[in-house]
C-alpha positions as CSV (number, residue, x, y, z in Angstrom):
1,X,-22.1,12.0,-11.2
2,X,-19.9,9.2,-10.3
3,X,-18.8,9.2,-14.5
4,X,-18.0,13.2,-13.5
5,X,-15.8,11.8,-9.9
6,X,-14.0,9.1,-11.6
7,X,-13.6,11.9,-15.2
8,X,-11.7,14.2,-12.3
9,X,-10.1,11.7,-10.6
10,X,-8.3,10.3,-14.4
11,X,-7.1,13.9,-14.4
12,X,-6.2,15.1,-11.3
13,X,-3.8,11.0,-11.5
14,X,-2.8,12.6,-14.6
15,X,-1.4,15.4,-13.4
16,X,0.3,13.7,-10.2
17,X,2.0,11.4,-12.1
18,X,3.5,14.1,-14.7
19,X,4.8,15.5,-11.4
20,X,5.8,12.7,-10.2
21,X,5.6,13.0,-6.4
22,X,5.7,9.8,-3.9
23,X,5.6,8.8,-0.3
24,X,9.0,7.2,0.6
25,X,9.1,5.0,3.4
26,X,11.2,2.1,5.4
27,X,10.5,-1.5,5.7
28,X,13.4,-2.4,6.9
29,X,16.6,-0.8,5.9
30,X,15.1,-0.9,2.6
31,X,13.8,2.6,1.4
32,X,9.9,2.1,-1.0
33,X,8.3,5.3,-2.5
34,X,5.0,4.5,-3.2
35,X,1.9,7.2,-5.6
36,X,0.4,9.5,-3.1
37,X,-2.6,9.7,-5.2
38,X,-3.4,5.9,-4.1
39,X,-2.7,7.5,-0.5
40,X,-5.9,8.6,1.6
41,X,-4.5,8.9,5.4
42,X,-1.3,7.9,7.6
43,X,-2.3,6.9,11.2
44,X,-0.3,6.0,14.2
45,X,0.3,2.4,14.7
46,X,-2.7,0.7,17.3
47,X,-5.8,-0.8,18.2
48,X,-5.9,-4.0,15.3
49,X,-8.4,-6.9,15.9
50,X,-6.8,-10.2,14.7
51,X,-8.9,-12.1,12.9
52,X,-8.3,-16.0,12.6
53,X,-7.0,-18.3,9.6
54,X,-6.0,-15.5,8.4
55,X,-2.1,-15.6,6.8
56,X,0.8,-14.6,8.8
57,X,0.7,-11.0,6.3
58,X,-2.7,-10.0,7.2
59,X,-2.6,-8.5,10.6
60,X,-5.7,-7.9,11.4
61,X,-8.5,-4.9,11.0
62,X,-9.2,-1.3,12.6
63,X,-12.1,0.3,12.6
64,X,-11.6,3.5,11.2
65,X,-13.8,6.8,11.5
66,X,-16.4,3.2,11.8
67,X,-15.0,1.2,8.4
68,X,-13.5,-1.6,8.9
69,X,-10.3,-1.8,6.8
70,X,-8.2,-4.2,7.0
71,X,-4.7,-4.5,7.5
72,X,-1.5,-6.1,5.7
73,X,2.0,-6.5,7.2
74,X,3.7,-5.1,4.0
75,X,6.9,-6.5,4.9
76,X,5.2,-10.1,5.5
77,X,3.4,-9.3,2.6
78,X,7.0,-9.9,0.8
79,X,8.4,-12.2,2.5
80,X,10.6,-10.6,5.4
81,X,10.4,-10.7,9.1
82,X,6.8,-9.0,9.8
83,X,7.4,-5.3,11.2
84,X,8.4,-5.1,14.8
85,X,6.4,-2.6,16.1
86,X,8.1,0.3,17.1
87,X,6.9,4.5,17.6
88,X,8.0,4.9,14.6
89,X,5.7,2.3,12.6
90,X,2.5,3.5,10.8
91,X,0.2,1.9,9.1
92,X,-0.4,3.9,5.5
93,X,-4.0,4.1,4.5
94,X,-4.6,3.4,0.7
95,X,-6.7,2.9,-2.2
96,X,-7.2,-0.5,-4.2
97,X,-8.8,-0.9,-7.0
98,X,-9.4,-4.7,-7.8
99,X,-12.0,-6.2,-10.3
100,X,-13.3,-2.9,-10.4
101,X,-14.2,-2.3,-7.0
102,X,-12.2,-0.1,-4.9
103,X,-11.3,-0.7,-1.3
104,X,-9.4,1.0,2.0
105,X,-6.6,-1.1,2.9
106,X,-4.3,-0.6,5.8
107,X,-0.2,-1.4,5.3
108,X,2.0,-1.1,8.1
109,X,5.8,0.4,7.6
110,X,8.6,0.7,9.7
111,X,7.9,4.3,9.5
112,X,7.3,7.1,7.0
113,X,10.1,9.6,6.0
114,X,8.9,12.4,3.3
115,X,7.4,13.0,0.0
116,X,9.1,13.7,-2.7
117,X,9.0,14.6,-6.5
118,X,10.9,11.9,-8.7
119,X,10.8,13.4,-12.4
120,X,10.5,10.7,-14.7
121,X,13.4,10.9,-16.5
122,X,14.9,9.7,-13.0
123,X,12.2,6.3,-13.1
124,X,13.9,3.0,-15.0
125,X,11.5,0.3,-15.6
126,X,11.5,-2.4,-13.2
127,X,14.2,-5.0,-13.7
128,X,14.1,-8.0,-15.5
129,X,14.8,-11.3,-13.8
130,X,13.5,-13.0,-15.6
131,X,9.7,-15.2,-16.1
132,X,9.4,-16.9,-12.7
133,X,9.6,-14.2,-10.8
134,X,7.4,-11.7,-9.9
135,X,8.1,-8.2,-10.3
136,X,4.3,-6.8,-11.5
137,X,3.7,-4.5,-8.4
138,X,7.1,-2.5,-9.3
139,X,6.3,-0.2,-10.4
140,X,9.7,1.0,-11.9
141,X,13.4,2.0,-9.6
142,X,13.6,5.8,-8.6
143,X,17.1,7.4,-8.6
144,X,17.2,9.9,-5.9
145,X,20.1,10.2,-3.6
146,X,22.1,8.3,-5.7
147,X,20.4,5.2,-4.4
148,X,17.4,3.1,-6.2
149,X,13.9,3.1,-4.9
150,X,11.7,0.7,-5.3
151,X,8.6,2.3,-6.4
152,X,5.2,0.3,-5.9
153,X,2.5,-0.5,-8.1
154,X,-0.3,-0.3,-4.8
155,X,-3.2,-1.8,-7.5
156,X,-0.7,-5.4,-8.2
157,X,1.6,-5.2,-4.1
158,X,-1.9,-7.2,-3.5
159,X,-2.9,-9.7,-5.5
160,X,-6.9,-10.0,-6.9
161,X,-7.2,-13.2,-4.2
162,X,-4.9,-11.1,-1.5
163,X,-7.5,-8.3,-1.6
164,X,-10.6,-11.1,-1.2
165,X,-8.4,-12.5,1.9
166,X,-8.7,-8.8,3.1
167,X,-11.7,-8.3,2.2
168,X,-12.9,-11.5,4.3
169,X,-11.3,-10.5,7.3
170,X,-13.2,-6.9,7.0
171,X,-15.8,-8.5,6.6
172,X,-15.2,-11.1,10.0
173,X,-14.0,-7.7,12.1
174,X,-17.9,-6.5,10.9
175,X,-19.7,-9.7,12.0
176,X,-17.4,-10.5,15.1
177,X,-18.4,-7.0,16.1
178,X,-15.1,-5.4,16.2
179,X,-15.3,-2.6,15.6
């Protein structure tokens, strides 16, 4: 049964990739995008429980229908100033895969814009900055309204070590009764 679900998900993923549907969102003054198939839901920012001894980019955990979900400040993860919480601040719940396991992670973004169709012909490969700079989290550079938008590879936005820290944050939230 799990095998059938994976097959259906793979076919659905291939169809969505052909259609090129992406959610666009703001981090500061920049627009980013990610494929909609990884997005489970978008929720209002609030009710975070902080977890001690986590990196600055892990804001804490939330209770999402009884499940403890770690929340990452995407701007801080990219080495920028943390998002300032406004009425437009959202948490985008995504499903990432690392080491064969799926994990829900919340990403704090300044604002969610819209879902757009980006044809494959309008997506350029990630820029090559040399071996010392990480660009593995960039799926491509989408041309939208005459501007480039960084299209994120959600499975690589967080490294495996980051996912372990996020999972630890979720486990600490459960152990501490913070649900």
